[in-house]
C-alpha distance (Angstrom), angle and dihedral (degrees) to the residues before:
residue distance angle dihedral
X1 . . .
X2 3.80 . .
X3 3.80 123.5 .
X4 3.83 89.4 -164.0
X5 3.79 124.7 24.4
X6 3.81 122.4 -179.4
X7 3.81 116.3 -176.1
X8 3.82 122.6 -169.9
X9 3.81 91.6 -40.4
X10 3.79 120.2 -171.8
X11 3.79 122.0 178.5
X12 3.80 129.2 -168.0
X13 3.78 133.1 -159.5
X14 3.79 103.1 -154.8
X15 3.81 99.1 -35.0
X16 3.80 97.6 -35.3
X17 3.82 118.3 101.8
X18 3.81 112.7 -131.5
X19 3.81 96.7 171.1
X20 3.77 123.9 33.8
X21 3.81 136.4 -175.8
X22 3.81 96.3 -11.0
X23 3.82 115.2 172.2
X24 3.80 128.9 167.2
X25 3.80 142.9 118.4
X26 3.80 137.6 -137.3
X27 3.79 116.2 -152.5
X28 3.82 134.5 -164.2
X29 3.80 109.6 -80.3
X30 3.81 92.9 23.0
X31 3.82 128.6 121.0
X32 3.80 109.9 -158.2
X33 3.79 125.8 179.9
X34 3.80 124.0 -155.7
X35 3.80 118.8 -155.7
X36 3.78 139.0 172.0
X37 3.78 140.5 141.6
X38 3.79 122.3 -75.4
X39 3.79 108.0 -69.3
X40 3.80 92.9 25.5
X41 3.83 92.3 131.9
X42 3.81 92.2 -117.2
X43 3.80 93.1 143.0
X44 3.80 89.2 45.3
X45 3.80 89.0 55.4
X46 3.81 91.3 50.9
X47 3.81 91.1 50.5
X48 3.81 89.7 52.1
X49 3.80 89.8 51.7
X50 3.80 91.8 49.5
X51 3.80 92.6 49.0
X52 3.81 93.8 -113.0
X53 3.81 89.1 118.0
X54 3.80 129.4 29.9
X55 3.82 121.7 -128.5
X56 3.78 117.1 -122.6
X57 3.80 88.7 -141.5
X58 3.79 135.1 6.0
X59 3.77 124.1 15.9
X60 3.80 145.7 -90.2
X61 3.78 117.9 -160.8
X62 3.79 137.8 175.5
X63 3.80 119.9 -151.8
X64 3.79 115.3 -105.3
X65 3.81 92.0 -144.1
X66 3.79 136.3 42.1
X67 3.79 127.0 -126.7
X68 3.83 89.7 -82.8
X69 3.81 91.8 56.0
X70 3.81 93.6 -108.5
X71 3.81 126.8 123.6
X72 3.81 109.3 -69.1
X73 3.82 115.7 -116.9
X74 3.81 120.4 -152.2
X75 3.80 130.2 -155.6
X76 3.82 109.6 -160.0
X77 3.80 124.4 -175.4
X78 3.83 114.6 -176.0
X79 3.78 122.0 -162.9
X80 3.80 114.5 -70.6
X81 3.79 94.3 -1.9
X82 3.82 94.9 167.1
X83 3.81 112.4 98.4
X84 3.81 104.0 147.8
X85 3.79 115.7 144.8
X86 3.78 127.0 -139.1
X87 3.80 92.2 -94.8
X88 3.81 95.8 57.8
X89 3.85 102.0 130.7
X90 3.82 104.3 -152.6
X91 3.76 128.0 92.8
X92 3.78 122.1 -127.7
X93 3.80 91.0 -105.2
X94 3.81 93.5 49.7
X95 3.80 92.6 51.1
X96 3.79 94.9 48.6
X97 3.81 92.1 44.1
X98 3.81 88.1 55.6
X99 3.79 86.9 67.8
X100 3.80 88.4 69.8
X101 3.81 93.3 58.0
X102 3.77 95.1 85.7
X103 3.80 133.8 147.2
X104 3.79 100.3 12.7
X105 3.81 98.1 -37.8
X106 3.81 97.1 122.5
X107 3.80 94.0 116.0
X108 3.79 97.7 42.4
X109 3.78 125.1 97.1
X110 3.79 116.3 -111.5
X111 3.79 114.0 -106.1
X112 3.82 127.5 -135.0
X113 3.82 86.6 -101.8
X114 3.81 89.6 55.2
X115 3.80 91.9 51.8
X116 3.80 90.2 47.6
X117 3.82 90.6 53.2
X118 3.81 90.5 50.6
X119 3.81 94.3 48.5
X120 3.79 92.6 46.7
X121 3.80 91.1 48.7
X122 3.81 93.5 51.1
X123 3.81 92.7 44.8
X124 3.80 90.1 51.4
X125 3.81 91.6 60.4
X126 3.81 95.9 37.8
X127 3.81 95.4 -111.3
X128 3.82 103.7 111.9
X129 3.80 93.1 100.5
X130 3.82 89.5 54.6
X131 3.80 95.7 47.8
X132 3.81 93.9 118.4
X133 3.82 95.0 49.9
X134 3.79 120.2 109.7
X135 3.79 110.2 -108.6
X136 3.80 92.5 -130.1
X137 3.82 89.2 61.7
X138 3.80 94.2 59.5
X139 3.78 129.5 97.1
X140 3.79 121.0 -111.4
X141 3.80 92.1 -101.3
X142 3.80 91.8 50.1
X143 3.81 91.2 50.1
X144 3.81 88.7 52.2
X145 3.80 89.5 53.6
X146 3.80 95.1 52.3
X147 3.81 90.5 49.4
X148 3.79 86.8 56.6
X149 3.79 90.4 47.8
X150 3.80 91.2 52.7
X151 3.81 91.2 52.1
X152 3.81 89.3 51.8
X153 3.79 89.8 49.1
X154 3.82 90.6 57.6
X155 3.84 87.9 59.8
X156 3.84 97.1 -143.1
X157 3.80 124.4 -168.5
X158 3.81 92.8 -131.6
X159 3.80 128.1 35.2
X160 3.82 118.8 -158.4
X161 3.81 107.0 -175.6
X162 3.82 127.4 -179.7
X163 3.82 112.2 -161.2
X164 3.83 91.5 -36.5
X165 3.81 97.7 170.8
X166 3.82 96.3 65.5
X167 3.80 107.8 138.1
X168 3.82 95.6 17.1
X169 3.79 123.8 122.1
X170 3.81 122.4 -131.9
X171 3.81 94.5 -92.3
X172 3.82 93.4 49.3
X173 3.81 91.4 47.8
X174 3.79 90.6 52.3
X175 3.81 92.2 52.0
X176 3.79 90.4 46.7
X177 3.82 92.8 51.8
X178 3.81 90.6 48.0
X179 3.80 89.8 54.9
X180 3.80 91.3 49.2
X181 3.79 90.4 50.0
X182 3.82 91.1 48.7
X183 3.81 90.2 48.3
X184 3.78 92.7 53.5
X185 3.79 100.1 36.8
X186 3.81 100.2 40.6
X187 3.81 103.6 24.7
X188 3.81 100.1 33.0
X189 3.82 96.9 -120.4
X190 3.79 119.8 161.7
X191 3.80 113.8 -131.9
X192 3.80 131.2 -169.7
X193 3.79 112.4 177.4
X194 3.80 130.8 179.5
X195 3.79 110.1 -148.2
X196 3.80 145.0 158.4
X197 3.81 91.1 -156.6
X198 3.79 96.3 80.9
X199 3.80 93.2 142.0
X200 3.81 90.6 55.8
X201 3.79 95.2 44.4
X202 3.80 103.9 39.0
X203 3.82 93.8 91.9
X204 3.82 89.6 57.7
X205 3.81 103.8 38.7
X206 3.80 121.4 84.8
X207 3.80 95.7 -151.8
X208 3.79 138.8 14.0
X209 3.79 122.7 -143.6
X210 3.79 114.7 -168.7
X211 3.79 128.4 -169.2
X212 3.80 114.0 -148.7
X213 3.75 137.5 160.9
X214 3.75 141.8 -170.4
X215 3.78 118.1 -123.1
X216 3.82 113.9 -63.0
X217 3.82 93.7 2.2
X218 3.83 132.9 108.5
X219 3.79 122.6 -92.4
X220 3.78 112.2 -90.8
X221 3.76 138.2 -173.0
X222 3.79 116.8 -95.7
X223 3.80 140.8 -166.8
X224 3.81 126.1 -63.2
X225 3.82 101.5 118.2
X226 3.78 91.4 -78.9
X227 3.77 119.2 76.4
X228 3.79 118.4 72.9
X229 3.78 89.1 -121.8
X230 3.82 134.5 97.6
X231 3.80 116.8 -76.3
X232 3.80 91.1 -109.0
X233 3.80 133.7 65.7
X234 3.78 115.6 -73.8
X235 3.78 117.3 -117.1
């Protein structure tokens, strides 16, 4: 089965195509990175996949069920998600723990497994030592990290991540990529991640999808053992 399936997708802004003939899949247990130059409509492609935008042609679908036949859960991180102000009352730990109160569990006590998920999530983004800080006291990059940690704490089946490592140093990025790889390889999560750090991440990702274009043409899918296109730029 495919968690994400994109078939011959073309998307227009007004009447101008910005994406054309995009086809690829993301499966359970697969870590896929999506790259392209600035302006390559990567975020636009993610929003088409998530149903926030509608393709002009073709289709982009997400499976309704996971590999166990249960309702698929999605963890989506858009660019620069963190927007907490200085008066935000929660601590880092409280916010990330809230990710474990899913599907009607608000009045249940967290289990040891829940606490382990939370600790692992905060360690993965280098924020465990700051777990008792108020969120409003953090920098923008630190707020971005705890948003990532909260998504990990929810334990989704499918991660859709748009430039998630903004504000992280090299060491923190490495730990984050290791956790993604563990999540896909050991726990069968599907991962689609937009990134500029393809040199850092290539040892962890299973496949690389790249958006390219020739001058004055829409962005198209290219190469990397993933798109259903020739392994050379399209004319």
